[in-house]
C-alpha positions, 0 to 999 in steps of 0.5 A, spaced: 727 850 799 726 857 801 720 859 805 716 865 802 712 869 806 708 871 800 703 872 805 706 879 807 707 881 800 703 887 797 700 882 792 700 876 790 698 871 784 695 865 784 694 861 777 690 854 778 685 850 774 680 850 778 678 851 786 679 844 787 685 843 794 689 838 791 692 832 792 692 833 798 686 835 799 687 841 803 685 848 802 690 854 802 689 860 806 693 864 802 688 863 796 682 867 800 686 873 802 685 880 800 691 881 797 690 875 792 689 875 785 686 868 784 687 867 776 683 861 772 687 857 767 692 853 764 698 856 767 703 856 761 698 859 756 696 865 761 703 866 763 706 867 757 701 871 753 701 875 759 709 876 757 707 877 750 702 884 753 707 886 756 712 886 750 707 890 746 709 884 741 
């Protein structure tokens, strides 16, 4: 699996249900960077609505 250097990206979008650290119990430092956009909700429905908005349907 490739390693993505998302911490070097201009903008990072993360879709999560909440701020819980997850199964491993480890916080992800990426979530606290200034260039990270945290979007809360169900990823499938969120991306679906985003695609509909961008496509103009």
